[in-house]
C-alpha positions as CSV (number, residue, x, y, z in Angstrom):
1,M,1.7,-16.5,13.7
2,S,-1.3,-15.1,11.9
3,N,-3.0,-13.5,14.5
4,L,-0.2,-11.4,15.7
5,H,-1.7,-8.2,14.6
6,R,-4.9,-9.1,16.4
7,I,-3.0,-9.8,19.9
8,L,-1.4,-6.3,19.3
9,W,-4.9,-4.9,19.0
10,I,-6.3,-6.5,22.1
11,D,-3.6,-5.6,24.2
12,G,-3.9,-2.0,23.0
13,Q,-7.5,-2.2,23.9
14,I,-6.8,-3.4,27.4
15,R,-4.2,-0.8,28.1
16,S,-6.7,1.8,27.1
17,L,-9.3,0.6,29.2
18,R,-11.7,-0.3,26.3
19,Y,-12.5,-3.8,28.0
20,P,-12.6,-5.9,24.8
21,N,-14.2,-9.2,24.8
22,V,-14.8,-12.1,22.2
23,K,-17.7,-10.4,20.3
24,A,-15.7,-6.9,19.9
25,I,-12.5,-8.9,18.9
26,A,-14.8,-11.1,16.2
27,E,-16.6,-7.7,14.5
28,R,-13.3,-5.8,14.3
29,F,-11.2,-8.6,12.4
30,E,-14.3,-10.2,10.8
31,I,-13.4,-13.9,12.5
32,S,-15.3,-16.3,14.3
33,I,-16.2,-16.1,18.1
34,R,-14.4,-19.6,18.6
35,Q,-11.0,-17.8,16.7
36,A,-11.5,-14.8,19.1
37,S,-11.8,-16.6,22.1
38,R,-8.5,-18.7,20.7
39,D,-6.7,-15.4,20.5
40,L,-7.5,-14.8,24.3
41,S,-6.7,-18.0,25.4
42,Y,-3.1,-17.8,23.3
43,L,-2.7,-14.2,25.1
44,R,-3.3,-15.7,28.5
45,D,-1.7,-19.0,28.4
46,T,1.2,-18.9,25.9
47,L,2.2,-14.9,26.4
48,G,1.6,-15.1,30.1
49,A,-1.1,-12.3,30.0
50,P,-2.7,-11.8,33.7
51,L,-6.1,-11.6,31.8
52,Q,-9.2,-11.3,34.0
53,Y,-12.9,-10.7,32.8
54,S,-14.5,-7.9,34.3
55,H,-18.3,-8.6,34.8
56,K,-18.9,-4.8,35.4
57,H,-17.5,-3.9,31.9
58,Q,-18.3,-7.2,30.2
59,G,-14.8,-7.3,28.7
60,Y,-11.4,-8.1,29.9
61,R,-8.5,-6.3,31.7
62,Y,-5.0,-7.0,33.1
63,D,-4.9,-7.5,37.1
64,Q,-1.1,-6.6,36.9
65,P,-0.8,-3.1,34.5
66,T,3.0,-3.6,34.3
67,Y,2.7,-6.8,32.2
68,A,4.1,-6.1,28.7
69,L,4.3,-8.4,25.6
70,P,7.3,-10.5,25.0
71,S,9.2,-10.1,21.9
72,V,11.0,-13.5,21.9
73,F,8.3,-15.1,20.6
74,L,8.8,-14.0,17.2
75,T,9.8,-16.2,14.2
76,E,11.8,-14.5,11.3
77,E,8.5,-14.7,9.2
78,Q,6.8,-13.1,11.7
79,K,9.4,-10.3,12.1
80,Q,8.7,-9.9,8.2
81,S,5.0,-9.4,8.7
82,L,5.9,-6.9,11.5
83,V,7.8,-4.8,9.1
84,Y,5.4,-4.9,6.8
85,L,2.7,-3.7,9.2
86,S,5.0,-1.1,10.4
87,M,5.5,0.4,6.9
88,Q,1.6,0.4,6.4
89,Y,0.9,2.5,9.8
90,K,4.0,4.7,9.2
91,Q,2.6,5.7,5.5
92,S,-0.6,6.9,6.9
93,G,0.7,10.2,7.8
94,E,-1.5,10.2,11.0
95,K,0.2,10.7,14.6
96,H,-1.4,8.0,16.4
97,E,-0.6,5.4,13.8
98,A,3.1,6.4,13.5
99,H,3.0,5.5,17.2
100,I,1.6,1.8,16.3
101,A,4.6,1.9,13.7
102,E,7.2,2.4,16.4
103,I,5.6,-0.4,18.4
104,L,5.6,-2.9,15.5
105,S,9.1,-1.9,14.3
106,R,10.7,-2.4,18.1
107,L,9.2,-5.6,17.9
108,A,10.2,-6.9,14.8
109,L,13.8,-5.7,15.8
110,D,13.5,-7.9,19.0
111,E,14.4,-4.9,21.0
112,Q,13.3,-4.7,24.9
113,R,9.8,-2.6,25.0
114,S,10.5,0.8,26.7
115,S,8.1,2.9,28.7
116,S,7.3,5.1,26.0
117,V,6.2,2.2,23.8
118,Q,3.9,0.9,27.0
119,A,1.6,3.9,26.2
120,V,-2.1,3.6,25.3
121,L,-2.9,2.2,21.7
122,P,-5.7,3.9,19.9
123,Y,-7.9,2.3,17.5
124,P,-5.9,0.8,14.7
125,R,-7.3,0.6,11.1
126,K,-7.8,-2.9,9.6
127,I,-4.8,-4.2,7.4
128,R,-5.1,-7.3,5.6
129,F,-1.9,-9.2,5.0
130,T,-0.2,-12.8,4.5
131,A,3.2,-14.1,4.7
132,E,3.5,-14.1,1.2
133,A,2.2,-10.3,1.0
134,A,4.8,-9.5,3.5
135,Q,7.6,-11.1,1.7
136,L,6.7,-9.6,-1.7
137,Y,6.3,-6.1,0.1
138,K,10.0,-6.5,1.5
139,K,11.5,-7.3,-1.9
140,L,10.2,-4.6,-3.3
141,H,11.0,-2.1,-0.6
142,E,14.6,-3.6,-0.7
143,A,14.8,-3.3,-4.4
144,A,13.7,0.2,-4.5
145,E,16.3,1.2,-1.6
146,R,18.9,-0.3,-3.6
147,Y,17.7,1.0,-7.2
148,N,17.4,-2.8,-8.4
149,K,15.1,-3.6,-11.1
150,V,12.4,-6.3,-10.3
151,R,11.1,-9.1,-12.8
152,I,7.3,-9.0,-11.9
153,S,4.6,-11.7,-12.8
154,D,0.8,-11.1,-12.7
155,K,-1.9,-13.2,-11.1
156,E,-3.6,-12.9,-14.6
157,P,-2.7,-16.0,-16.8
158,D,-2.7,-13.8,-19.6
159,M,-0.3,-11.1,-18.6
160,L,3.5,-11.6,-19.6
161,P,6.2,-11.1,-17.0
162,L,7.5,-7.2,-16.7
163,L,10.8,-5.6,-15.8
164,L,10.0,-3.0,-13.4
165,S,12.3,-0.3,-11.5
166,P,10.2,0.3,-8.4
167,Y,10.2,4.1,-7.4
168,K,7.9,4.0,-4.3
169,L,5.5,1.7,-2.2
170,F,2.6,3.1,-0.5
171,A,-0.9,2.4,0.7
172,Y,-4.0,4.1,-0.7
173,K,-7.4,3.5,0.6
174,G,-6.6,0.0,2.2
175,T,-4.7,-1.2,-0.8
176,D,-0.9,-1.4,-1.3
177,Y,0.7,-0.4,-4.6
178,V,4.4,0.0,-6.0
179,L,4.8,2.7,-8.7
180,G,7.7,2.5,-11.1
181,Y,9.3,2.5,-14.8
182,V,7.8,-0.6,-16.9
183,E,9.8,-2.2,-19.7
184,P,9.2,-3.0,-22.3
185,H,6.4,-0.6,-22.6
186,H,8.8,2.3,-21.5
187,E,6.3,4.0,-19.2
188,I,5.4,4.6,-15.6
189,R,3.0,2.2,-14.2
190,L,1.1,1.9,-10.9
191,F,0.5,-1.7,-9.7
192,P,-1.7,-3.0,-6.7
193,L,0.5,-5.4,-4.9
194,E,-2.4,-7.9,-4.5
195,Q,-2.4,-8.1,-8.4
196,L,1.5,-9.6,-8.3
197,Q,2.2,-13.2,-8.1
198,D,5.9,-12.7,-7.5
199,A,8.9,-10.4,-8.0
200,V,12.3,-11.5,-8.3
201,V,15.0,-9.1,-7.5
202,T,17.7,-8.7,-10.3
203,D,21.3,-7.4,-10.6
204,Q,20.3,-4.5,-13.2
205,T,20.0,-1.2,-11.5
206,F,18.0,1.9,-12.7
207,E,18.0,5.4,-12.4
208,Y,14.8,7.4,-12.3
209,K,12.6,8.6,-15.2
210,P,10.6,11.9,-15.1
211,L,7.3,11.0,-13.6
212,L,4.2,11.7,-15.1
213,S,1.6,14.7,-14.2
214,G,-0.4,14.2,-11.1
215,T,-3.5,14.1,-12.8
216,W,-2.3,10.7,-14.6
217,F,-1.2,9.4,-11.2
218,V,-4.5,10.3,-9.6
219,Q,-6.6,8.7,-12.3
220,S,-4.4,5.6,-12.3
221,L,-5.3,5.3,-8.3
222,L,-8.9,5.5,-9.1
223,R,-9.2,3.2,-11.9
224,A,-8.3,-0.5,-12.2
225,T,-6.4,-1.8,-15.0
226,K,-8.0,-4.6,-17.2
227,T,-6.9,-6.5,-19.9
228,A,-8.2,-8.4,-23.0
229,V,-6.6,-10.6,-25.6
230,V,-7.6,-9.8,-28.9
231,R,-6.9,-11.4,-32.4
232,F,-6.3,-8.9,-35.3
233,Y,-6.5,-10.2,-38.9
234,I,-4.3,-7.3,-39.8
235,P,-1.7,-7.3,-37.0
236,E,-0.6,-3.7,-37.8
237,Y,-3.8,-2.2,-36.5
238,A,-3.2,-3.3,-33.0
239,A,-0.9,-0.5,-32.4
240,K,-3.2,1.9,-33.8
241,L,-5.7,1.7,-30.8
242,H,-3.4,3.9,-28.9
243,L,-3.5,1.7,-26.0
244,P,-0.8,-0.4,-24.3
245,W,-0.4,-3.9,-26.0
246,M,2.1,-6.7,-25.9
247,P,2.1,-9.2,-28.7
248,L,1.5,-12.8,-27.8
249,D,2.0,-14.4,-31.2
250,H,1.8,-12.7,-34.6
251,N,-1.6,-11.9,-34.6
252,T,-2.9,-12.0,-30.9
253,F,-2.1,-9.2,-28.7
254,R,-2.7,-8.6,-24.9
255,I,-4.2,-5.0,-24.6
256,E,-4.7,-2.9,-21.4
257,F,-7.2,-0.3,-21.0
258,D,-9.0,1.6,-18.1
259,D,-12.3,2.4,-19.5
260,V,-14.2,-0.6,-21.4
261,H,-16.6,1.7,-23.4
262,Y,-13.5,3.5,-24.7
263,F,-11.6,0.1,-25.5
264,F,-14.7,-0.9,-27.7
265,S,-14.8,2.4,-29.4
266,R,-11.2,1.9,-30.2
267,L,-11.8,-1.2,-31.6
268,L,-15.0,-0.7,-33.4
269,S,-12.8,2.2,-35.3
270,C,-10.2,-0.3,-36.2
271,P,-10.4,-1.0,-40.2
272,S,-9.1,-4.7,-39.6
273,D,-11.3,-7.3,-38.5
274,F,-10.9,-8.7,-35.0
275,Q,-12.1,-11.0,-32.1
276,I,-11.8,-10.6,-28.6
277,L,-10.5,-14.0,-27.2
278,S,-10.5,-13.2,-23.4
279,P,-11.6,-12.5,-20.6
280,Q,-14.9,-13.8,-21.2
281,W,-16.8,-11.0,-19.0
282,C,-15.2,-8.9,-22.0
283,V,-16.6,-10.6,-24.5
284,N,-20.0,-10.9,-23.2
285,R,-20.0,-7.1,-22.4
286,F,-18.9,-6.5,-26.2
287,K,-21.8,-8.8,-27.4
288,A,-24.1,-6.8,-25.3
289,H,-22.6,-3.6,-26.7
290,L,-23.3,-4.9,-30.5
291,V,-26.6,-6.0,-29.5
292,K,-27.5,-2.3,-28.1
293,I,-26.0,-0.6,-31.2
294,L,-28.3,-2.9,-33.5
295,R,-31.3,-2.6,-31.6
296,N,-30.9,1.4,-31.6
297,H,-30.5,1.2,-35.7
298,T,-33.4,-1.1,-36.2
299,K,-36.0,1.1,-34.3
300,V,-38.2,2.8,-36.9
């Protein structure tokens, strides 16, 4: 049920006497008024919530304070989504979000809600997830716990599958990341989960490699890795860029970089002729860069 996290939020708002209405729900989750109205109808008609509209407060309340959301309506896929959300909230380190994590975890385990769980819910942060994201998170989390290597594929068509030893999963500024050791690059890398297409858990196990410095780690969080496909007329010079690379054929390589200006400077210092094949934005940016250089050198 894709609206499960919204139902939990509405329930928490009602219990904390904030009297949510369709406008507040729509604004909170960036959905339509009609969808927000359907969520309230689901809560009332399907989950049996004693909803009543308060004209005084212009929002909804329960006329039976002892009402508790049932846990038996969850499917296996929905439980996976709850586990995912629980991990998200738990990793924030904040006390009130740890409380939400406990609630979600109990629901996922299909346990009966205790009195401590029925306490007032504070405002949760926005979390975007899908069933596919929850499944991917579950695979990587279990692989990390069991020290299994994972073969990951990227959503970018030019990216080749990599063998990842997943060390840790965590959230940073609303984005999920997996940190691990990557083969065949033989380096520790950071991947946003939204960038990954799939993950296949293998039977190969791993041991921890030494982590890189904290400075590198923070820079990797703040910068999104970019890729470009480049053809070198002397293939050996691809390695002299001192950037992560992978051969696609005998003279075409996928190059990874963080700073596009540094990438261009490395290319221009290369003695070999080369051609950027993709992506198109990089080709256009490089052409504009060359035009600017020529314009600066034609000024009298």
